[in-house]
mmCIF file of the N, C-alpha and C atoms, coordinates in Angstrom:
data_MODEL
# 
_entry.id   MODEL 
# 
loop_
_atom_site.group_PDB 
_atom_site.id 
_atom_site.type_symbol 
_atom_site.label_atom_id 
_atom_site.label_alt_id 
_atom_site.label_comp_id 
_atom_site.label_asym_id 
_atom_site.label_entity_id 
_atom_site.label_seq_id 
_atom_site.pdbx_PDB_ins_code 
_atom_site.Cartn_x 
_atom_site.Cartn_y 
_atom_site.Cartn_z 
_atom_site.occupancy 
_atom_site.B_iso_or_equiv 
_atom_site.pdbx_formal_charge 
_atom_site.auth_seq_id 
_atom_site.auth_comp_id 
_atom_site.auth_asym_id 
_atom_site.auth_atom_id 
_atom_site.pdbx_PDB_model_num 
ATOM 1   N N  . MET A 1 1  ? -1.046  -26.106 -10.243 1.00 0.00 ? 1  MET A N  1 
ATOM 2   C CA . MET A 1 1  ? -1.149  -25.883 -8.809  1.00 0.00 ? 1  MET A CA 1 
ATOM 3   C C  . MET A 1 1  ? -2.097  -24.732 -8.473  1.00 0.00 ? 1  MET A C  1 
ATOM 4   N N  . GLU A 1 2  ? -2.915  -24.357 -9.449  1.00 0.00 ? 2  GLU A N  1 
ATOM 5   C CA . GLU A 1 2  ? -3.933  -23.333 -9.183  1.00 0.00 ? 2  GLU A CA 1 
ATOM 6   C C  . GLU A 1 2  ? -4.901  -23.796 -8.094  1.00 0.00 ? 2  GLU A C  1 
ATOM 7   N N  . GLN A 1 3  ? -5.198  -25.103 -8.079  1.00 0.00 ? 3  GLN A N  1 
ATOM 8   C CA . GLN A 1 3  ? -6.082  -25.625 -7.039  1.00 0.00 ? 3  GLN A CA 1 
ATOM 9   C C  . GLN A 1 3  ? -5.480  -25.392 -5.659  1.00 0.00 ? 3  GLN A C  1 
ATOM 10  N N  . CYS A 1 4  ? -4.207  -25.578 -5.546  1.00 0.00 ? 4  CYS A N  1 
ATOM 11  C CA . CYS A 1 4  ? -3.517  -25.390 -4.270  1.00 0.00 ? 4  CYS A CA 1 
ATOM 12  C C  . CYS A 1 4  ? -3.644  -23.935 -3.816  1.00 0.00 ? 4  CYS A C  1 
ATOM 13  N N  . ARG A 1 5  ? -3.349  -23.021 -4.705  1.00 0.00 ? 5  ARG A N  1 
ATOM 14  C CA . ARG A 1 5  ? -3.422  -21.599 -4.381  1.00 0.00 ? 5  ARG A CA 1 
ATOM 15  C C  . ARG A 1 5  ? -4.864  -21.200 -4.028  1.00 0.00 ? 5  ARG A C  1 
ATOM 16  N N  . GLY A 1 6  ? -5.819  -21.700 -4.815  1.00 0.00 ? 6  GLY A N  1 
ATOM 17  C CA . GLY A 1 6  ? -7.224  -21.399 -4.546  1.00 0.00 ? 6  GLY A CA 1 
ATOM 18  C C  . GLY A 1 6  ? -7.699  -21.987 -3.227  1.00 0.00 ? 6  GLY A C  1 
ATOM 19  N N  . ALA A 1 7  ? -7.276  -23.200 -2.940  1.00 0.00 ? 7  ALA A N  1 
ATOM 20  C CA . ALA A 1 7  ? -7.649  -23.839 -1.676  1.00 0.00 ? 7  ALA A CA 1 
ATOM 21  C C  . ALA A 1 7  ? -7.071  -23.069 -0.497  1.00 0.00 ? 7  ALA A C  1 
ATOM 22  N N  . ARG A 1 8  ? -5.830  -22.650 -0.628  1.00 0.00 ? 8  ARG A N  1 
ATOM 23  C CA . ARG A 1 8  ? -5.228  -21.853 0.453   1.00 0.00 ? 8  ARG A CA 1 
ATOM 24  C C  . ARG A 1 8  ? -6.026  -20.578 0.674   1.00 0.00 ? 8  ARG A C  1 
ATOM 25  N N  . ALA A 1 9  ? -6.443  -19.941 -0.415  1.00 0.00 ? 9  ALA A N  1 
ATOM 26  C CA . ALA A 1 9  ? -7.218  -18.702 -0.296  1.00 0.00 ? 9  ALA A CA 1 
ATOM 27  C C  . ALA A 1 9  ? -8.545  -18.951 0.421   1.00 0.00 ? 9  ALA A C  1 
ATOM 28  N N  . MET A 1 10 ? -9.216  -20.045 0.087   1.00 0.00 ? 10 MET A N  1 
ATOM 29  C CA . MET A 1 10 ? -10.484 -20.382 0.748   1.00 0.00 ? 10 MET A CA 1 
ATOM 30  C C  . MET A 1 10 ? -10.298 -20.562 2.252   1.00 0.00 ? 10 MET A C  1 
ATOM 31  N N  . LEU A 1 11 ? -9.161  -21.085 2.634   1.00 0.00 ? 11 LEU A N  1 
ATOM 32  C CA . LEU A 1 11 ? -8.874  -21.345 4.046   1.00 0.00 ? 11 LEU A CA 1 
ATOM 33  C C  . LEU A 1 11 ? -8.185  -20.173 4.735   1.00 0.00 ? 11 LEU A C  1 
ATOM 34  N N  . SER A 1 12 ? -7.839  -19.151 3.959   1.00 0.00 ? 12 SER A N  1 
ATOM 35  C CA . SER A 1 12 ? -7.039  -18.026 4.479   1.00 0.00 ? 12 SER A CA 1 
ATOM 36  C C  . SER A 1 12 ? -5.707  -18.522 5.023   1.00 0.00 ? 12 SER A C  1 
ATOM 37  N N  . TRP A 1 13 ? -5.131  -19.503 4.332   1.00 0.00 ? 13 TRP A N  1 
ATOM 38  C CA . TRP A 1 13 ? -3.837  -20.064 4.716   1.00 0.00 ? 13 TRP A CA 1 
ATOM 39  C C  . TRP A 1 13 ? -2.723  -19.414 3.913   1.00 0.00 ? 13 TRP A C  1 
ATOM 40  N N  . SER A 1 14 ? -1.617  -19.197 4.557   1.00 0.00 ? 14 SER A N  1 
ATOM 41  C CA . SER A 1 14 ? -0.403  -18.769 3.869   1.00 0.00 ? 14 SER A CA 1 
ATOM 42  C C  . SER A 1 14 ? 0.316   -20.006 3.326   1.00 0.00 ? 14 SER A C  1 
ATOM 43  N N  . GLN A 1 15 ? 1.341   -19.766 2.539   1.00 0.00 ? 15 GLN A N  1 
ATOM 44  C CA . GLN A 1 15 ? 2.172   -20.894 2.097   1.00 0.00 ? 15 GLN A CA 1 
ATOM 45  C C  . GLN A 1 15 ? 2.786   -21.599 3.299   1.00 0.00 ? 15 GLN A C  1 
ATOM 46  N N  . GLU A 1 16 ? 3.159   -20.844 4.290   1.00 0.00 ? 16 GLU A N  1 
ATOM 47  C CA . GLU A 1 16 ? 3.743   -21.430 5.505   1.00 0.00 ? 16 GLU A CA 1 
ATOM 48  C C  . GLU A 1 16 ? 2.729   -22.300 6.234   1.00 0.00 ? 16 GLU A C  1 
ATOM 49  N N  . ASP A 1 17 ? 1.473   -21.857 6.290   1.00 0.00 ? 17 ASP A N  1 
ATOM 50  C CA . ASP A 1 17 ? 0.427   -22.666 6.938   1.00 0.00 ? 17 ASP A CA 1 
ATOM 51  C C  . ASP A 1 17 ? 0.297   -24.029 6.259   1.00 0.00 ? 17 ASP A C  1 
ATOM 52  N N  . LEU A 1 18 ? 0.238   -24.003 4.928   1.00 0.00 ? 18 LEU A N  1 
ATOM 53  C CA . LEU A 1 18 ? 0.122   -25.264 4.193   1.00 0.00 ? 18 LEU A CA 1 
ATOM 54  C C  . LEU A 1 18 ? 1.373   -26.110 4.383   1.00 0.00 ? 18 LEU A C  1 
ATOM 55  N N  . ALA A 1 19 ? 2.527   -25.488 4.329   1.00 0.00 ? 19 ALA A N  1 
ATOM 56  C CA . ALA A 1 19 ? 3.780   -26.217 4.495   1.00 0.00 ? 19 ALA A CA 1 
ATOM 57  C C  . ALA A 1 19 ? 3.812   -26.942 5.845   1.00 0.00 ? 19 ALA A C  1 
ATOM 58  N N  . GLN A 1 20 ? 3.416   -26.242 6.899   1.00 0.00 ? 20 GLN A N  1 
ATOM 59  C CA . GLN A 1 20 ? 3.412   -26.868 8.222   1.00 0.00 ? 20 GLN A CA 1 
ATOM 60  C C  . GLN A 1 20 ? 2.408   -28.005 8.302   1.00 0.00 ? 20 GLN A C  1 
ATOM 61  N N  . ALA A 1 21 ? 1.221   -27.793 7.757   1.00 0.00 ? 21 ALA A N  1 
ATOM 62  C CA . ALA A 1 21 ? 0.178   -28.818 7.810   1.00 0.00 ? 21 ALA A CA 1 
ATOM 63  C C  . ALA A 1 21 ? 0.564   -30.063 7.002   1.00 0.00 ? 21 ALA A C  1 
ATOM 64  N N  . ALA A 1 22 ? 1.323   -29.859 5.923   1.00 0.00 ? 22 ALA A N  1 
ATOM 65  C CA . ALA A 1 22 ? 1.701   -30.967 5.043   1.00 0.00 ? 22 ALA A CA 1 
ATOM 66  C C  . ALA A 1 22 ? 3.088   -31.514 5.337   1.00 0.00 ? 22 ALA A C  1 
ATOM 67  N N  . ASP A 1 23 ? 3.787   -30.887 6.275   1.00 0.00 ? 23 ASP A N  1 
ATOM 68  C CA . ASP A 1 23 ? 5.147   -31.296 6.637   1.00 0.00 ? 23 ASP A CA 1 
ATOM 69  C C  . ASP A 1 23 ? 6.103   -31.232 5.439   1.00 0.00 ? 23 ASP A C  1 
ATOM 70  N N  . VAL A 1 24 ? 6.020   -30.102 4.725   1.00 0.00 ? 24 VAL A N  1 
ATOM 71  C CA . VAL A 1 24 ? 6.957   -29.795 3.642   1.00 0.00 ? 24 VAL A CA 1 
ATOM 72  C C  . VAL A 1 24 ? 7.477   -28.383 3.898   1.00 0.00 ? 24 VAL A C  1 
ATOM 73  N N  . SER A 1 25 ? 8.475   -27.964 3.161   1.00 0.00 ? 25 SER A N  1 
ATOM 74  C CA . SER A 1 25 ? 8.999   -26.617 3.366   1.00 0.00 ? 25 SER A CA 1 
ATOM 75  C C  . SER A 1 25 ? 8.131   -25.579 2.660   1.00 0.00 ? 25 SER A C  1 
ATOM 76  N N  . ARG A 1 26 ? 8.166   -24.343 3.153   1.00 0.00 ? 26 ARG A N  1 
ATOM 77  C CA . ARG A 1 26 ? 7.440   -23.261 2.509   1.00 0.00 ? 26 ARG A CA 1 
ATOM 78  C C  . ARG A 1 26 ? 7.953   -23.067 1.092   1.00 0.00 ? 26 ARG A C  1 
ATOM 79  N N  . GLN A 1 27 ? 9.254   -23.228 0.902   1.00 0.00 ? 27 GLN A N  1 
ATOM 80  C CA . GLN A 1 27 ? 9.840   -23.080 -0.425  1.00 0.00 ? 27 GLN A CA 1 
ATOM 81  C C  . GLN A 1 27 ? 9.287   -24.124 -1.391  1.00 0.00 ? 27 GLN A C  1 
ATOM 82  N N  . THR A 1 28 ? 9.042   -25.329 -0.902  1.00 0.00 ? 28 THR A N  1 
ATOM 83  C CA . THR A 1 28 ? 8.444   -26.373 -1.729  1.00 0.00 ? 28 THR A CA 1 
ATOM 84  C C  . THR A 1 28 ? 7.066   -25.935 -2.221  1.00 0.00 ? 28 THR A C  1 
ATOM 85  N N  . VAL A 1 29 ? 6.231   -25.434 -1.316  1.00 0.00 ? 29 VAL A N  1 
ATOM 86  C CA . VAL A 1 29 ? 4.899   -24.951 -1.701  1.00 0.00 ? 29 VAL A CA 1 
ATOM 87  C C  . VAL A 1 29 ? 5.026   -23.822 -2.723  1.00 0.00 ? 29 VAL A C  1 
ATOM 88  N N  . ALA A 1 30 ? 5.901   -22.869 -2.452  1.00 0.00 ? 30 ALA A N  1 
ATOM 89  C CA . ALA A 1 30 ? 6.079   -21.728 -3.362  1.00 0.00 ? 30 ALA A CA 1 
ATOM 90  C C  . ALA A 1 30 ? 6.553   -22.184 -4.735  1.00 0.00 ? 30 ALA A C  1 
ATOM 91  N N  . ASP A 1 31 ? 7.514   -23.078 -4.772  1.00 0.00 ? 31 ASP A N  1 
ATOM 92  C CA . ASP A 1 31 ? 8.037   -23.578 -6.049  1.00 0.00 ? 31 ASP A CA 1 
ATOM 93  C C  . ASP A 1 31 ? 6.964   -24.304 -6.850  1.00 0.00 ? 31 ASP A C  1 
ATOM 94  N N  . TYR A 1 32 ? 6.165   -25.112 -6.192  1.00 0.00 ? 32 TYR A N  1 
ATOM 95  C CA . TYR A 1 32 ? 5.103   -25.850 -6.879  1.00 0.00 ? 32 TYR A CA 1 
ATOM 96  C C  . TYR A 1 32 ? 4.059   -24.878 -7.423  1.00 0.00 ? 32 TYR A C  1 
ATOM 97  N N  . GLU A 1 33 ? 3.671   -23.914 -6.610  1.00 0.00 ? 33 GLU A N  1 
ATOM 98  C CA . GLU A 1 33 ? 2.629   -22.982 -7.031  1.00 0.00 ? 33 GLU A CA 1 
ATOM 99  C C  . GLU A 1 33 ? 3.050   -22.135 -8.228  1.00 0.00 ? 33 GLU A C  1 
ATOM 100 N N  . ARG A 1 34 ? 4.291   -21.792 -8.305  1.00 0.00 ? 34 ARG A N  1 
ATOM 101 C CA . ARG A 1 34 ? 4.720   -20.968 -9.439  1.00 0.00 ? 34 ARG A CA 1 
ATOM 102 C C  . ARG A 1 34 ? 5.268   -21.797 -10.601 1.00 0.00 ? 34 ARG A C  1 
ATOM 103 N N  . GLY A 1 35 ? 5.225   -23.107 -10.459 1.00 0.00 ? 35 GLY A N  1 
ATOM 104 C CA . GLY A 1 35 ? 5.629   -23.984 -11.543 1.00 0.00 ? 35 GLY A CA 1 
ATOM 105 C C  . GLY A 1 35 ? 7.124   -24.135 -11.708 1.00 0.00 ? 35 GLY A C  1 
ATOM 106 N N  . ALA A 1 36 ? 7.879   -23.773 -10.686 1.00 0.00 ? 36 ALA A N  1 
ATOM 107 C CA . ALA A 1 36 ? 9.334   -23.884 -10.755 1.00 0.00 ? 36 ALA A CA 1 
ATOM 108 C C  . ALA A 1 36 ? 9.804   -25.330 -10.621 1.00 0.00 ? 36 ALA A C  1 
ATOM 109 N N  . ARG A 1 37 ? 8.979   -26.151 -9.980  1.00 0.00 ? 37 ARG A N  1 
ATOM 110 C CA . ARG A 1 37 ? 9.295   -27.578 -9.824  1.00 0.00 ? 37 ARG A CA 1 
ATOM 111 C C  . ARG A 1 37 ? 8.026   -28.390 -10.023 1.00 0.00 ? 37 ARG A C  1 
ATOM 112 N N  . VAL A 1 38 ? 8.205   -29.614 -10.467 1.00 0.00 ? 38 VAL A N  1 
ATOM 113 C CA . VAL A 1 38 ? 7.090   -30.549 -10.567 1.00 0.00 ? 38 VAL A CA 1 
ATOM 114 C C  . VAL A 1 38 ? 6.968   -31.248 -9.217  1.00 0.00 ? 38 VAL A C  1 
ATOM 115 N N  . PRO A 1 39 ? 5.765   -31.278 -8.639  1.00 0.00 ? 39 PRO A N  1 
ATOM 116 C CA . PRO A 1 39 ? 5.615   -31.914 -7.324  1.00 0.00 ? 39 PRO A CA 1 
ATOM 117 C C  . PRO A 1 39 ? 5.944   -33.403 -7.368  1.00 0.00 ? 39 PRO A C  1 
ATOM 118 N N  . ILE A 1 40 ? 6.676   -33.867 -6.363  1.00 0.00 ? 40 ILE A N  1 
ATOM 119 C CA . ILE A 1 40 ? 6.868   -35.312 -6.235  1.00 0.00 ? 40 ILE A CA 1 
ATOM 120 C C  . ILE A 1 40 ? 5.615   -35.872 -5.559  1.00 0.00 ? 40 ILE A C  1 
ATOM 121 N N  . SER A 1 41 ? 5.311   -37.101 -5.834  1.00 0.00 ? 41 SER A N  1 
ATOM 122 C CA . SER A 1 41 ? 4.030   -37.673 -5.412  1.00 0.00 ? 41 SER A CA 1 
ATOM 123 C C  . SER A 1 41 ? 3.813   -37.625 -3.895  1.00 0.00 ? 41 SER A C  1 
ATOM 124 N N  . ASN A 1 42 ? 4.834   -37.877 -3.110  1.00 0.00 ? 42 ASN A N  1 
ATOM 125 C CA . ASN A 1 42 ? 4.670   -37.854 -1.644  1.00 0.00 ? 42 ASN A CA 1 
ATOM 126 C C  . ASN A 1 42 ? 4.303   -36.466 -1.148  1.00 0.00 ? 42 ASN A C  1 
ATOM 127 N N  . ASN A 1 43 ? 4.971   -35.438 -1.669  1.00 0.00 ? 43 ASN A N  1 
ATOM 128 C CA . ASN A 1 43 ? 4.667   -34.068 -1.251  1.00 0.00 ? 43 ASN A CA 1 
ATOM 129 C C  . ASN A 1 43 ? 3.284   -33.647 -1.718  1.00 0.00 ? 43 ASN A C  1 
ATOM 130 N N  . LEU A 1 44 ? 2.939   -33.984 -2.943  1.00 0.00 ? 44 LEU A N  1 
ATOM 131 C CA . LEU A 1 44 ? 1.627   -33.633 -3.475  1.00 0.00 ? 44 LEU A CA 1 
ATOM 132 C C  . LEU A 1 44 ? 0.523   -34.287 -2.655  1.00 0.00 ? 44 LEU A C  1 
ATOM 133 N N  . LYS A 1 45 ? 0.726   -35.552 -2.312  1.00 0.00 ? 45 LYS A N  1 
ATOM 134 C CA . LYS A 1 45 ? -0.248  -36.277 -1.496  1.00 0.00 ? 45 LYS A CA 1 
ATOM 135 C C  . LYS A 1 45 ? -0.379  -35.644 -0.110  1.00 0.00 ? 45 LYS A C  1 
ATOM 136 N N  . SER A 1 46 ? 0.733   -35.279 0.496   1.00 0.00 ? 46 SER A N  1 
ATOM 137 C CA . SER A 1 46 ? 0.709   -34.651 1.822   1.00 0.00 ? 46 SER A CA 1 
ATOM 138 C C  . SER A 1 46 ? -0.017  -33.313 1.790   1.00 0.00 ? 46 SER A C  1 
ATOM 139 N N  . MET A 1 47 ? 0.248   -32.535 0.751   1.00 0.00 ? 47 MET A N  1 
ATOM 140 C CA . MET A 1 47 ? -0.411  -31.231 0.621   1.00 0.00 ? 47 MET A CA 1 
ATOM 141 C C  . MET A 1 47 ? -1.911  -31.409 0.399   1.00 0.00 ? 47 MET A C  1 
ATOM 142 N N  . ALA A 1 48 ? -2.290  -32.341 -0.470  1.00 0.00 ? 48 ALA A N  1 
ATOM 143 C CA . ALA A 1 48 ? -3.710  -32.587 -0.736  1.00 0.00 ? 48 ALA A CA 1 
ATOM 144 C C  . ALA A 1 48 ? -4.417  -33.072 0.530   1.00 0.00 ? 48 ALA A C  1 
ATOM 145 N N  . GLN A 1 49 ? -3.794  -33.965 1.272   1.00 0.00 ? 49 GLN A N  1 
ATOM 146 C CA . GLN A 1 49 ? -4.401  -34.484 2.497   1.00 0.00 ? 49 GLN A CA 1 
ATOM 147 C C  . GLN A 1 49 ? -4.573  -33.378 3.538   1.00 0.00 ? 49 GLN A C  1 
ATOM 148 N N  . ALA A 1 50 ? -3.602  -32.494 3.655   1.00 0.00 ? 50 ALA A N  1 
ATOM 149 C CA . ALA A 1 50 ? -3.706  -31.394 4.611   1.00 0.00 ? 50 ALA A CA 1 
ATOM 150 C C  . ALA A 1 50 ? -4.872  -30.478 4.247   1.00 0.00 ? 50 ALA A C  1 
ATOM 151 N N  . LEU A 1 51 ? -5.015  -30.183 2.968   1.00 0.00 ? 51 LEU A N  1 
ATOM 152 C CA . LEU A 1 51 ? -6.114  -29.321 2.517   1.00 0.00 ? 51 LEU A CA 1 
ATOM 153 C C  . LEU A 1 51 ? -7.461  -30.016 2.695   1.00 0.00 ? 51 LEU A C  1 
ATOM 154 N N  . GLU A 1 52 ? -7.524  -31.303 2.395   1.00 0.00 ? 52 GLU A N  1 
ATOM 155 C CA . GLU A 1 52 ? -8.767  -32.055 2.578   1.00 0.00 ? 52 GLU A CA 1 
ATOM 156 C C  . GLU A 1 52 ? -9.152  -32.124 4.051   1.00 0.00 ? 52 GLU A C  1 
ATOM 157 N N  . LYS A 1 53 ? -8.181  -32.318 4.915   1.00 0.00 ? 53 LYS A N  1 
ATOM 158 C CA . LYS A 1 53 ? -8.445  -32.368 6.359   1.00 0.00 ? 53 LYS A CA 1 
ATOM 159 C C  . LYS A 1 53 ? -9.022  -31.044 6.850   1.00 0.00 ? 53 LYS A C  1 
ATOM 160 N N  . ALA A 1 54 ? -8.622  -29.956 6.204   1.00 0.00 ? 54 ALA A N  1 
ATOM 161 C CA . ALA A 1 54 ? -9.108  -28.629 6.577   1.00 0.00 ? 54 ALA A CA 1 
ATOM 162 C C  . ALA A 1 54 ? -10.465 -28.305 5.945   1.00 0.00 ? 54 ALA A C  1 
ATOM 163 N N  . GLY A 1 55 ? -10.974 -29.218 5.102   1.00 0.00 ? 55 GLY A N  1 
ATOM 164 C CA . GLY A 1 55 ? -12.315 -29.030 4.556   1.00 0.00 ? 55 GLY A CA 1 
ATOM 165 C C  . GLY A 1 55 ? -12.392 -28.759 3.070   1.00 0.00 ? 55 GLY A C  1 
ATOM 166 N N  . ILE A 1 56 ? -11.284 -28.879 2.361   1.00 0.00 ? 56 ILE A N  1 
ATOM 167 C CA . ILE A 1 56 ? -11.282 -28.658 0.915   1.00 0.00 ? 56 ILE A CA 1 
ATOM 168 C C  . ILE A 1 56 ? -11.634 -29.964 0.200   1.00 0.00 ? 56 ILE A C  1 
ATOM 169 N N  . GLU A 1 57 ? -12.483 -29.867 -0.792  1.00 0.00 ? 57 GLU A N  1 
ATOM 170 C CA . GLU A 1 57 ? -12.793 -31.012 -1.653  1.00 0.00 ? 57 GLU A CA 1 
ATOM 171 C C  . GLU A 1 57 ? -12.298 -30.684 -3.056  1.00 0.00 ? 57 GLU A C  1 
ATOM 172 N N  . PHE A 1 58 ? -11.528 -31.584 -3.629  1.00 0.00 ? 58 PHE A N  1 
ATOM 173 C CA . PHE A 1 58 ? -11.034 -31.416 -4.991  1.00 0.00 ? 58 PHE A CA 1 
ATOM 174 C C  . PHE A 1 58 ? -12.064 -32.004 -5.952  1.00 0.00 ? 58 PHE A C  1 
ATOM 175 N N  . LEU A 1 59 ? -12.433 -31.228 -6.969  1.00 0.00 ? 59 LEU A N  1 
ATOM 176 C CA . LEU A 1 59 ? -13.463 -31.609 -7.926  1.00 0.00 ? 59 LEU A CA 1 
ATOM 177 C C  . LEU A 1 59 ? -12.856 -31.876 -9.295  1.00 0.00 ? 59 LEU A C  1 
ATOM 178 N N  . PRO A 1 60 ? -13.582 -32.598 -10.154 1.00 0.00 ? 60 PRO A N  1 
ATOM 179 C CA . PRO A 1 60 ? -13.096 -32.820 -11.525 1.00 0.00 ? 60 PRO A CA 1 
ATOM 180 C C  . PRO A 1 60 ? -12.851 -31.491 -12.237 1.00 0.00 ? 60 PRO A C  1 
ATOM 181 N N  . ASP A 1 61 ? -12.047 -31.534 -13.246 1.00 0.00 ? 61 ASP A N  1 
ATOM 182 C CA . ASP A 1 61 ? -11.721 -30.353 -14.059 1.00 0.00 ? 61 ASP A CA 1 
ATOM 183 C C  . ASP A 1 61 ? -11.069 -29.238 -13.246 1.00 0.00 ? 61 ASP A C  1 
ATOM 184 N N  . ASN A 1 62 ? -10.228 -29.636 -12.277 1.00 0.00 ? 62 ASN A N  1 
ATOM 185 C CA . ASN A 1 62 ? -9.434  -28.700 -11.479 1.00 0.00 ? 62 ASN A CA 1 
ATOM 186 C C  . ASN A 1 62 ? -10.254 -27.783 -10.576 1.00 0.00 ? 62 ASN A C  1 
ATOM 187 N N  . GLY A 1 63 ? -11.437 -28.234 -10.178 1.00 0.00 ? 63 GLY A N  1 
ATOM 188 C CA . GLY A 1 63 ? -12.262 -27.435 -9.277  1.00 0.00 ? 63 GLY A CA 1 
ATOM 189 C C  . GLY A 1 63 ? -11.959 -27.752 -7.821  1.00 0.00 ? 63 GLY A C  1 
ATOM 190 N N  . ILE A 1 64 ? -12.404 -26.849 -6.959  1.00 0.00 ? 64 ILE A N  1 
ATOM 191 C CA . ILE A 1 64 ? -12.298 -27.043 -5.516  1.00 0.00 ? 64 ILE A CA 1 
ATOM 192 C C  . ILE A 1 64 ? -13.529 -26.441 -4.865  1.00 0.00 ? 64 ILE A C  1 
ATOM 193 N N  . ARG A 1 65 ? -13.857 -26.924 -3.670  1.00 0.00 ? 65 ARG A N  1 
ATOM 194 C CA . ARG A 1 65 ? -14.893 -26.265 -2.879  1.00 0.00 ? 65 ARG A CA 1 
ATOM 195 C C  . ARG A 1 65 ? -14.616 -26.537 -1.412  1.00 0.00 ? 65 ARG A C  1 
ATOM 196 N N  . PHE A 1 66 ? -15.152 -25.640 -0.591  1.00 0.00 ? 66 PHE A N  1 
ATOM 197 C CA . PHE A 1 66 ? -15.027 -25.784 0.846   1.00 0.00 ? 66 PHE A CA 1 
ATOM 198 C C  . PHE A 1 66 ? -16.228 -26.567 1.328   1.00 0.00 ? 66 PHE A C  1 
ATOM 199 N N  . THR A 1 67 ? -16.014 -27.630 2.083   1.00 0.00 ? 67 THR A N  1 
ATOM 200 C CA . THR A 1 67 ? -17.099 -28.548 2.406   1.00 0.00 ? 67 THR A CA 1 
ATOM 201 C C  . THR A 1 67 ? -17.577 -28.530 3.853   1.00 0.00 ? 67 THR A C  1 
ATOM 202 N N  . ARG A 1 68 ? -16.901 -27.809 4.715   1.00 0.00 ? 68 ARG A N  1 
ATOM 203 C CA . ARG A 1 68 ? -17.360 -27.781 6.105   1.00 0.00 ? 68 ARG A CA 1 
ATOM 204 C C  . ARG A 1 68 ? -16.904 -26.495 6.766   1.00 0.00 ? 68 ARG A C  1 
ATOM 205 N N  . ASN A 1 69 ? -17.451 -26.235 7.930   1.00 0.00 ? 69 ASN A N  1 
ATOM 206 C CA . ASN A 1 69 ? -17.093 -25.018 8.655   1.00 0.00 ? 69 ASN A CA 1 
ATOM 207 C C  . ASN A 1 69 ? -15.639 -25.048 9.051   1.00 0.00 ? 69 ASN A C  1 
ATOM 208 N N  . ARG A 1 70 ? -15.017 -23.906 8.973   1.00 0.00 ? 70 ARG A N  1 
ATOM 209 C CA . ARG A 1 70 ? -13.620 -23.782 9.378   1.00 0.00 ? 70 ARG A CA 1 
ATOM 210 C C  . ARG A 1 70 ? -13.499 -23.915 10.882  1.00 0.00 ? 70 ARG A C  1 
ATOM 211 N N  . PRO A 1 71 ? -12.446 -24.551 11.339  1.00 0.00 ? 71 PRO A N  1 
ATOM 212 C CA . PRO A 1 71 ? -12.232 -24.624 12.796  1.00 0.00 ? 71 PRO A CA 1 
ATOM 213 C C  . PRO A 1 71 ? -11.961 -23.239 13.360  1.00 0.00 ? 71 PRO A C  1 
ATOM 214 N N  . VAL A 1 72 ? -12.431 -23.026 14.567  1.00 0.00 ? 72 VAL A N  1 
ATOM 215 C CA . VAL A 1 72 ? -12.248 -21.711 15.206  1.00 0.00 ? 72 VAL A CA 1 
ATOM 216 C C  . VAL A 1 72 ? -10.914 -21.646 15.895  1.00 0.00 ? 72 VAL A C  1 
# 
């Protein structure tokens, strides 16, 4: 879940920001990021879609990049 943490940093998002955007709990995001739980596919998909909608592109070999201007 390093990609998740890195993507949040690129967006200046907190765990709560990602949780709200992905419609999951903040605790879910925190647990996944620290490896306390394995993400279930629906939550992982929701989190990835929220980050992609905000402009994150997931790259091979666990890379990420910001692909568009941040909304004001």
